[in-house]
N, C-alpha and C positions, 0 to 999 in steps of 0.2 A: 547563479544557479544553484540551489540546494540538491540534497539527495532525492533520487526517484525511488518510488515503491517502498517508503519506509514503513514497515508495519512495527506499531506502537512498541515502546520500550518499558514495559512494566513486566518483568519476570517476577512470576507472584507465587511463592510458597516454596521454593528450592532454597537450600541453604549449602555453603560451599565449604565442604568437609575435606577436601583433598588438594588445597591450593600450594602451591610450593611457594618458598620464601625467597627473597633475592639472595640469600645466602647459599641456596641450593642450586643456582644457575652455574653452568660451566664457566670457566675463566674467560673464556672468547664472549661470552654473552655479559658476564658481569662489566666488562670494559666499557660497554655501552651506558652504562649507569652513572658516567661522570661528566656527560655533555650539559654545557650550559651551567648558569650558577645554582639550579635547583636539580635535585635527583631526578634522572631520566631513567625510567623503566622500572619503578619501584610502585607504581600506582595499580597496575592492572596484571592480569594473568590471563592466559589463552585457556579456551573452555577444556582442551584436553587434560588439564591439570584439575578439573572440577568433576569432569564425569565419571572418575574411579567410584566416587561414591553416590553419584546422582544417576547411574545405570543399574541395571538390574533390577528395576522396581516394578512391582506388579501388584494388581488388586486381588482381593481373596479369590476371585474367578480365573485368575492367571492372565488377565489382560496387561499387557506391557503399557506401564505409563512412565517408562525411564525418561528424565528429563533431558539427558544429552540426545538421545535418540530422536524424541519428538522435535527437539531445537534444530538438530543439525540440517533438516529437510526444510527449514523455514526460509523466508526471504530475509529474514534477521541474520542468519548464519551465512548466508549466501550474499549479503550486501555488498562485500567488497569485490565481488567478481561478478556482479549482475551485468550481462552484457550491454542492455540498453541503457542503464546508468553511464557505462564507461564511453558509448557512443554519445550520449547527450553531453558529457562533460567535454569530450574532444569537439564536438560541434560547436559548444560556447566559447571556447578557447579559440577556435579559428575565427568566429564571429566577431570576438574582442580580444585580439592578441596582446593588446597592451595590459589587460588584467588578468593574463593567464595564471600567474602565480596565485592571485587573489581568488580565482574562480576555482583552481584545485583545492585550495585552503577550505573554503566554505562548502565545496561539494562533499568533502572528505569528513565533515564534522559529524554526520549522522550514518554514512555508509561505511567509514573507517574510524570509528571515534575513539579507539584506545590510540592507534597510530597518532591519530592528529591531536588528541588531549595531550599526549606526551611531547609532542612536537611544539605545542604551544608553550608547555612548561619549560622546554628548553631554550624558548626565544626564538623558535623559526616556525614556519608553516608546513601545514599538512599538504603531501603530495600524493595526488590519486594515482599516478602512472609509476613512479619509480619503485613501488615494492612487489610488482606482479610482472613477470611470475615470481613467486615467492622464493626466497632462499631461506632455508629452515635455520641457518646459522647467523640469521640477522634478525635481531628482535623487532625491529621495525617492521620487517616483512611478515612476521609472524601475527603481529598485532592487527597489520591492516587485512590480512587474509582472513582473520577470525571475525570479521563482520562486527555486527552488534552482539557482543558476547556477554556471558555471565557477570563478569566483574564490572563492566558499564553499568548495568541496570541496577545491579544489587547495591551498587556504592553511591547510586544519586541519593543526595540529602533531601530533607523537605524545605530547603533555602530557596525562597523566591518562586515556588512552585505555582503555576496560574499566574504569574505575571508576565507582561511581555518581554522583561529580560531573559525569562526562562525559554522563551521560544526560539526558533531556528538553532537548536542544539545547545541552548543556554543553559542546561544543568549543571549542577554543582555536585563535586565529590569533596571529600576532606582532601585537601592536598598536603598537609602538614605531617599527619601521622604517618609512619612508615611500618613500625614493628607490630602495632595494634591497629589496622586498618578496619574501620566498621564496614560489615555488609549486612544490610537491611533484608528482613524477610517478614513474613505475614505473622509469625508467631513466636511466642516468647520461648527461648533455648535455655535450659538448666544449666547450672555452672560446670557439671560434668561433660556434657555434650560439648559446651562452649570451650573447654580446655582441650577436648580431642581435636577439634578444629583448628584452635590457635597453635597447638604444638605441632602441628604438620603444615602449618601455613602463616603467613604475616596477617591473616585475616581473623576477626573476631564477629560472631554473629550477633546481631542486634534485633529485636524486634522494632519494626518500623511499619506502623499501620499505612503510611502515606504510599508505600510501593503498590499498593491495591488500588490508588487514586487514579482517575483519568488525567489528572494533572502531570504525572508522571510521563504519561504516554505523548501529552501535549507538546513535551519539550523537542521532540524531533519531529512530530506530525503537525506542526504549526511552521509554515515556512512562509516568510513573507519576503519576496524576491525584490530586489532594487534594480529595475531596468537601467541599461547603459546606452549611451551613443555612440557613434563610431571612434569617438576619443576617449572612451571608458568614462565619460563624466555620468553620473546618475542624473536620470531624467525622471524617475517615476518609481513607484512601489506596486507591486502585484501581489494579492493575497493567493500564492500559488497552491497551497494546501490547507485548509482550516477545517478539518473534520471536527475538531475540539470544540470550536466556536458553534458550529452547526450544531452539534450534540447539545451545548448548554442553552440553545435558542429553542429546544424540543421540550417535549414531556419526558424524553429518557433522562434528562438530566437529575431529575427527582426519583428515578426507579432504578436504573441500571448504569453502571460505568463500562468504560471500553473493554476492561478485563473479563466482566461477565459474559460478553459475546464471543471475544476474540481469545480467550484463555479458557475453555469449558471446564467446570468444576468437576474432578473426579466425585462419583456420588457415593463411594465407599470411604471408610476411615484407612487410612493407607500412611506409610511412613515416608517422610521427607526424605530420606537417604536410606540407601541399602546397607550403610555402616552405622549401627548402633541408632537407627532411625526409630523415633517414637510416632506410632500412628497418630494421625491427626484427620480431623475433618476439615473440607476446604481446599484441597491442593488444586491450583489451577494447571491444567494440561499446558505444555510449553510448545505446544503446536502453531500458534499465533496464525491461527486462521485468518484470511483475509480475502484480498480478491485477486491474486496474481498466479493463477494456475498455470497461465500461459508461459511466463517466464521460468516457473518450475519445471515445466517440460522442455523448453530450450535448454535450460540448465542441464537436465537428465540427457538428452539427444545430443548434445556438443560437450558433453561431460568432459572429454578428454583434453579438448581445448581450452576449457574454463577451469580446470583442474578442481572438479567437483568431488568431494569427499563421500557425501552420503551414498550409500549402495543404490543402483538402478531400481531395484524394487520398492523401497523406502521413498524415492523421490517421487515415483507414479502414484504410490499410495497418498503422499502428501497433495498431489493436484487432485486426485480425485476426492480427498476430503474436503479441499478447497470449493470444489465443484457442489459438492453436496450441502457444504454449509451456505453457499450462495442461493441454491435451488431451495433451501428449506428456510432460509432467513431472511432473503433479501427483498423479494415482492411477490405480489397476486395480481394476476390478471382475470378481467370478468367483462364477457361479452353481454351486455344488455339487450334483451328484447328486439333483435332483428325483424324488421317488417318490411313488405313492399309498398310504396306507395308514389302514385304518379310515375310509374315507371322505373324507379330507381329504390334500391335496396338501402334502408336506412339503418344504422346501427351505432351504438355507443360502445366504446371499448374504454373501461375503467381500469387504471394502473395503482395498485396500492403500494407504498413504500412501507415494508416492516421495518427497517432498519432505523437507527437512531441518529442518522446523518444524511446528508444527501446521498441521492442514489444516480450515479456513482459518485464517490468522494475522492479526496486526495488528489494523486497526480492528474493533470488534466488531459492525458491521453485517453482517458477511459470514457466509454459512452455505452448507453444502453437504448434500444430502439423498439419500435413496434413493427413486427412481422404480421402483415395481415392478409389472409386470403378468403375469397368468396368462391365457393364450387356449386355447382348445379348437382341435380340429383344423379346424374352419371358419374359425377367426380371430376367433371372437367373444370378447369380452373379458369373462371371468367374475370378475375380481378387479383391483382398481387401487389402489395406494397412493402417494400424494406427486406427483399431477399437477399441473402449473404453471399456474394460471390466466392470463388475458391481463392482469389488472391486477398481476400480479408476486407474487400471494399462491399459498400451496401448499395445495391442497385437503385438507381434515381437519386443518389445523394450528391448534390451539388458540389460540395467539398471534395469528396473523393474523385471527382471528375475534374474540378478545377481547383487549385491552392488558392486562388483568389476569391472563391464565391463559397457560400455555406448555405445548408437548408435552415429556412426559418423555423421557427416554433407555429404548430398548427393547432387552430381550434376546430377546424373541419377540414377532412380530406377527400377530394373529389376525383383525384387522378392517380394513375398507377406511378408517376414518376414524383409524388409528394410522399416524404417519410417523416414520421414524428421520432426525432431523435434527441434523447435528453443528454445533454452535453454541454462543455464550455467551447467557446471560440474567441481567441485572443487576437487582440491588434497593437501594432506598435504605436509609436508617437507619430508616425507618418500616416497613420489609418490604415495601412496595409495588414492582412492577416497573416499571424505568424505562429509557428510551433516552437519559436526561441523564446525560453524562459526568461533571458535576459535581455530580450528586445521589446516583449510585451509589457505594455502599461495599463490594459483594462481589457474587460471582457465585453465583446459585442453581444454575446450571447451565454446566457447560464439559464438553463431551463431544467437542470437536473432536478429529478424527483424530490420533494421536501418530504422531512421527518413529520410524524404527528405531533402536532402543537406547533409548528414553526409558523409564525405570523409574517406575510411577506411585508406588512406595511411597516412594522417595527425592527426589522431586521437591521443590522448595522452594515456599512458599506462593504466591509470584508466578507459578507455571506449574503449580499443581496441578489434578487433575481433581475437578470437583464434580458431585453429583448422582448418579444410579443408576449411571454408568458407573464410578464409584470400586469398586462391588462385583460388577463383571461382569468374570468370569474371561476371557472372550473379548475384552475391549477392552483391548488391550496395545499396546506400542511397536511400530510397524509397521502397525496397522490394528484393524479390527473385524471380527466374524461376527455376524450377525443370522438368527435362524430366523423361517421365514414358515411358517404352518399355516393353509392356506386349504380352506374346505369345497367338495368337487366331488362330492357323492353324486349329484346328478341329472344332472351331466353325463359324457360319454364322453371318455376320453384317447385318445391321449397327449396331455399338456398341454404348452405352451411357456411357459417362465419367462423372463421378459425382465427385466434390472435394469439401471438407468441412475444414475449418480451426477452429479448437478446442482450447479452453483455460482452463487450470486448475490452481487455484490459489496454491493448495498444491498438488506437483505431489507425487504419490504412494509411491516411494523409501523414500521421505524426512518424510513421515509419518510413513512407516513401520520401518525406521532405529530407532525408538524411541522405539520399543518394547524390545529390550534389557536393558532399563532402568528401574529397578524395584523400581519406585518411583509413588507417588500419580499423579502428574501432566503428566508426560509423559503416564502413564497407563491410565488414563482418556481419554487423547486425542485420543490415539489409538483405545479407545472404540468408541469414537465419530465419528471418521473416518470411522470405519468400519461398522457403522450403518447407514453413510449417504453417502458413497463413490459413490453410482450409481449418485449421483446428484452433484458430486463434479466438474463436467466439463460442459461446454455450447458450443455450435457452435458459432461462431463470423461472418462466412459468408460462402455461398454456392453458387457452379455455376455447370452448367451442360452444355455439347455439345455433339452432335452426329457425328459419323464418316460418311465419306463418302463412 
């Protein structure tokens, strides 16, 4: 299993002007630098040493664009305390006990990258649970708790970017330099400002245009998971998360990068730092807007249990910003010319994917679906497909009712218990459906909405369409069309058809399948989910039309 909910790793525009050197650490912490044959603890610093110079930043109109303030509410900053990730890691360890150490090591590559990278250099493995709750006196704990932090992303070199070796957290940093470690930013920095930064840290700012590239993000957002049998023997490989490959197969690869959507650029000319900063054009906001508003709110609500550091108001603001981004940038729904023919209301619902990868993409617990209602002139509902229950389930969805079944892809819907759900459904080597990443070997369904320019016929196996959508002539790059045929013989029109496209980061079945694991982390997350399920999904787009 690899990391869950990884928001891409290209911090773009910020320079680290207040990072401490190894020599500045207290003696108790310096002792940790002698582990193994190579220096341990000399390659990274936690974000608190960076934000002194990268907070207090505003636009000319007074908008706060502080890098540290924006980052601390992101899933990047909270990757190490993500309760769903921890529940998933524990589940995989229980399913595959012989591979427990290997599972923790691989799962921490992108959720606790600084701790894990240092452990690797010291000749050991990453441990997903030994560092939480964090002891501030222990360097490994501080690195683990800081998640995907400044000195991870800004030290990624351009070595092997875009190659298979770079995926699954295969990014490279300069492991040799200690006193003059390069940190890459989007801009050239003059000698004076370089000296300021270097005099206060072991880091030297270097212009690195690669930091703006999608290939940087792909290092932790391409996850190829090796499935195991009960003896922990590898039995297959699953393309668990491949948004980069989806993007490359779309029109967006020629026009927009990951950062252009997920790190919106500040429109004004602003300084990169509050200390001797030079005003520049093109600073990327370090908000890392993605798709996981639900976990942001879970982190906020259960902040004391999860040791969340960002203030409650800021965390809720981040969740609202995520929802606003999704509703503005993700999708569009249109109801096309409903009319009554032979006692049935016939309508076509068109869904357009506005993004540069599949919708939804990345971690396979995510789903979007159509909620369609038909009402008569009095407002009475005479047909409804895809209603969301308060427990997070979708009414009529076979998989939410029974873990062994799933809802197929539809070209036409004629009954209320049929629901068009755009999702992935996985199966193990035994053919049984599963939500276990290290059990799954293939997708029996993948009808997630394709980005514009995506050709089904030429797609590689890693990004292929699976199931009935393969043969659906209306399921193409850019979106899908679904026909609805509703019996209305006894009712009088005109009728109003309303279509909503809903999105849920963690589907009901993915949470409920954790119930049978009697361990602290899965039990805790199921409790969180059951207490917050009513808010686990949001509508992305809505459209209405009346029959003639």
